[in-house]
N, C-alpha and C positions, 0 to 999 in steps of 0.2 A: 465519393463521386456520384453514387446512385442517389443519395439524399439530395445533393446539390442539383442533379438533373431534374428530379421531381419538383424541387422547390422552384427552379427557374421556369419549367414548363407550366406548372400550376399557377405560379405567380403571374406569368404573362396572361393566362386565361382569366385569372381573377381581376387583374388590372383592366383588361379590355371590357369585362362585364361591368366593372365599377364605373369606368368612364362612360359607357353607354347609359347606365342608369342615371348618372349625374347630368348628362346631356338631356335626357328625357325630363329629369326633374326641373331643369332650367327652362325647357321649352313649355312646360305646363304653366309657367308664370304668365305667359301671354295668351292663354286660352280664356276666352270670354264665356261667361255663363249667364243664363237668364232663367226666368220662371221660379220654380220652387227652390232650386239650388241657390239662386241669388237671394231669395227671401231667407233661406237658412243661413246665409252668410251676412244677414243684416242689411241687405240691399247692395252689397258689394258685387261687382260684375266680373270678378276674377276668382280663380281657385285659391285656396290657402297655399302659401309658399311652403315648399319643402315636403310635399305629399309623398314623393317617391323616397326621399331620405327617411321620412317617418315610417313608411311601409318597410323599407329595408331594415330599419332598427327593430321593428316588430318581428322580423324573421331572425335577426342575429341574436336578440336578447334571449329568447327561449333556449337556443342552442348553448349560449354562454351560461345561462342559468343552470342547465343540465350539468355542464362541466363544473360549475362552481359548487353545486350541491354534492357532486362526487368528491370534490376536494374537502368540503366541510364534513362529509360523512367519514372520510379517511382520518379526520381529526377527532372523531368520536362525537360529532355534533349531529343531532337528529334533524338533518335537513332533508326535506322532501322536494322533489322536482316541481310539483304544482304550486306550492307556496313560494318557492324561490323564484319561479317563473312569474307568478302573479306580482311579486314585489318589484321585480325588474321592469315589467311592463307598466305597472302603475307609475313608477318613476318617469318612464318615457312619456306616458300619456299626460302626466302633470306638466312636464316640461314643454310639451307641444300644444296642449289644449287651452291653457290659461290665455284668455284674450289679450292681445297685444296692448290694447288701450287700458288694461287694468292698472290701477295705481299700485305703488309699491307695497303698502301695508296689506291690501287685499290679496295681492299675488302671494305674499309671504303666508297669509292666513290660509289660502287654498292649499299651498304646498305643505304647510305644517299639518293641516287637517288630513291630507292624504297620508303623510308619514304616521300620524297617530292611528288612523284607521287600519293601516297595514300592521302596525305594531300590536294593536289590540286583537286583530284578527289572528295573527300568528300565535299570540298567547292562548287564545281560545282554541285554536286548532291543535296545538301541541299538548294542551292539557285536557283534551277531550276524553282521554281514557282514565280520567280522575287520578292522574299521577303528576307529581311535580318534578320528577327526575329529568334533568336535561332541558326543561322548558325555557329557562332564562337563556341558556346558550343557544338554543334553537331560534328563539325570538331575536337574539342579537345577530345571528347569522342571516335571518330574514331581512333585518334592517340594513345589514351590510350589503346584501344583494341589491336592495333598492337604491342605495347610494352609489355603489360601485358600478353596477350595470345600467341603472336607470338614470339617476341624476347627473352622473359624470358624462354619459353619452348625450344627455339632454342639452349640454352646452353647445353641441354642434347643431342641434335643432334650433336653439336660441340664436345662434349666429346666422343660420339660414333664414330666419324670419326677416332679418334686416339686409342681408346680402345675397348675392347670386350663389348658385350651386357650385360654380367654378372656384369661388373663394374657399369654400369648404373642401373641395377637391384639392386645391393647392395646399391647404393645411395638412391634409393627409399625405400628400406627395412629399412634402418637406419632412414630415415625421418619419415616414417609411424610408426615405432616402438615407436618413441617419442609420437606420437598422442595416441597410444594405452596405453603406460605407464602413460601418463598424465591423460587419462580418468579414468583408474582404480584406480590410486593413489589418484586423486582428489575426486573420488566417495567415497573412503574408509576413507581417513583422511583429506580431504581438508577443511580448516577452514578460511584461510585468502584469501580474494578475490584479484585476480591479477589486474583486471581492470573492476570493476563492472559496470561502465558507458558504457563500450564497449562490454564486454562478461561476463555476470554475472556468468556463470558456471565455468569459469577458476579460479584456485587458485594457490598460490605460491607453495603449497605442490604438486599440480598436475604437475606444471612446473618442480620442482625438480625431481619428479618421472620420468617424461618423459625424462629429460636430462640423468639421471642415466641409464634408459633403453636403450637409444640410444648409450650411451658410451659402455655399455655391448655388445650390438649387433654389434656395429662398431668394437670393439676389437675382438669379435668372428669371424666376417667375415674376418677381416684382418688375423687372425690366419689361417683360412681355405684357404685363397688365397695363403698363403705361403706353404701350404701343398699339393696343387694341381697345375697342369699345365694348367687347363682349363681357368684360369683367371689370370690377372696380379697380381703380388705379391705386397701387400700393407704392409708396416711395422706396427707392433703392435701399436706403439706410434701414428702413423698417423691415424690408424683406430679409436683409442680412441679419438683423437683430432677431427676427422671428426664427430664422434658421438655427441660431445658437440656442435660443430659449426652448424652442420645440425639441431640439435634439437632447438637451439635458433633461427636460421634463419627460420626454418619451423613454429615455434610458432608465430614468427613475421608475417609471411605470413598469418597465420590463423587469427591473430588479424586484419591485414589490410583488409582481406576479410570481417570480422565482421564489420569493419568500413563502408565498402561500403554498406553492407546489412542493417545495423542499420540506416544509413543515408537515405536509401530508404524506411525504415519502414517495412522490411520483415525479416523473421527468417532464411529461407533457400533460396538458389538460385533458386531451383525448387524442384520437387519431383520425378524426373526420376529414382533415385537410391534408392531402398527401404532401410530404416534405415540410410541412409547417407544424403539424401536431393538431392542436385544437383551435377552436374559434378564439378562446382567450389568449392563446399564444400569438394571435395576429392582432387583436385589438387592445392588448395590454398597454402598449405605448401610446396610441391615440387617446385612450381614455384619460390619461393624465395630462395630455396636451390641451384637451378641450377647455378647461377653465382658464388656462393661460392665454389661449387664443381669444377667448371671449373678452377678457378684460383688456388685452392689448388693443383689440380692434374697437373696444368701447372708448378707450382713452385716446387712441390714434385712429379714428375712423377713416377707412379708405373712401375715396371720392369717385 
């Protein structure tokens, strides 16, 4: 009960802060700029979309990178916080800074060049003592951090380029609603273990409850989007489908994070967030939802 109390209290504060940041992020879309700022933007008279979300990601990524480097070191991999942090931040910057008008091959070239630069830099860093021991594993861990914390999170930045901050907020709300529904359903009626060797607390009943909760929230948010001009309109059927897809993808992300932690012999990524554990324990499900959300809204764009 003490853990649940801390989780509810801190969760409400975290939600309120997140909503406020997303409202600010959306408001900045209408801010007009002139002078050198406009020249820096190539003559555009508005700020880049998603500035607050990008800044938030630059705060979250180093914290998550610190936790990930701890997990990697527990597995005997020579991961250092600065390099792991640099890799994750580089992935974010690549996701956000490539000009939107860039053609596909050029965008792929820029991203690939960034990946290669981080890879070569990590090889040089970990072999700086003129030793080859553990260098390959350390470089692999660096690339993993870039993809896991940088490029996966970058899908939300990519969505934000085309759509309002409220759509991104809705994606996160649907994803986390599954976590909440799964927790309470599993606690109340959970009997059949989902993957006891990986996450003993998860049950099939909890998963079903989480999916149902996400479908309801996704449907409700889609209905709201059609009734207001503040956010792009998402069809009811698409909202329900997103609820199911985001729920399954999010729970997969949660299990993947459990795999990392169990392999390292630890329960939580850290204890920086009361009632939740670490930053990775909070963002593990949204990270896996990002690519699905991007492609769903690319194929079925909201209007």
